[in-house]
Residue, then its C-alpha position, 0 to 999 in steps of 0.5 A: m536429451s532436451n531441445g528447448d522445453n522438450f525432453f526426449f528419452t528412450a523407453k525400455n522397449g526402444e521407443e522414443i518418448t517426448l516430454r513436452p508442455v501440453e498444448e491445446k491440441d492435446a485436449a482430445d487425447i487427454t480427455l479420451h485417455v482420462e475417460a478410460i482411466v476413470k472408467a477403470g475406477r481404480y486410482l484416478q480421483k475423478e468421476e468424470a473427465h473434462s470435456v475437450e472444451e473444459e480441458v482446453e480452458f484448464i490447459n490455458d489456465v495452467k499456463r497463465k498461472g506458470n504451473l507445470y503441465t507436461a504431456v507424454e508423447r508416444n507415437g504422436k499421441v499423448v499417453g500420459i501427463a504430469r502437472v504441478l499446480k503451485g499453491e494459489l495463496q501467497m503463503k503456499r506458493h512454495t508448494g505444488v500439488f503433483r498429479t499424474w497418470i500414464h495410460p495402461e498401454a504405456q506403463g512398464l516402459g520406464i516412462g513414469k520414472e522419467l516423468l517424475a524426474h522431469t517434474l522434480r527438475w521443474g520444481e527445483n528450477n521453479d524454486l519450490h520447497k515442496i511437491w506433495l501428492t496423495v496416493f491410495s495405500g492399495n497402489e503399492k507400486a506408486v507408493k514405492v516409486y515415490e519413496n524411491a524418488g525421495f518422497i516421504i509419507e507425511g500423513k494418512q487418512k484411514d479408510q478414506a476411499i472405497i475401491e473395489g469394495k474395500y476401504e483404502d487409506e490415502y497417503f499424503m506424500a511430499y518431496f522436499f527440495r531443501s532440508t526442513q530440519n531446524 
């Protein structure tokens, strides 16, 4: 169900989840959760979280540029995000890079699937041709989720990261809104 820019759904555990545009007031929650995910050191490609002030600046920049920055709200707290940053060069404005995370305590509730569907609806409504992302090969669950949603692997960088002492490839995946066949 939607109400303006907000989208509501029921998670697998029966909780009401809201997907809505990120606001400045969310910066503290986002920073706190990103810090925890960065410390885990597994899948988020950051080594340091933004400060709250940096996050506020980033939120405003995303809005100013007409990009997507969605908050996942659970029990009044932001427990995940999705964002699409459109290409800044005119020649790349038809594409957007997708980044997302969901706090471990909110995973397994069907939130990721709803968040991805919400993101793809936004991409289509904003006339994107392609949304792309990168994901490490060891994150098999995410790769499968993206493939099930219609993403394809466009390329691979071999041994691109060392995670938990092992080399992992980095996949470039893309979702095309219209056929690219010539």
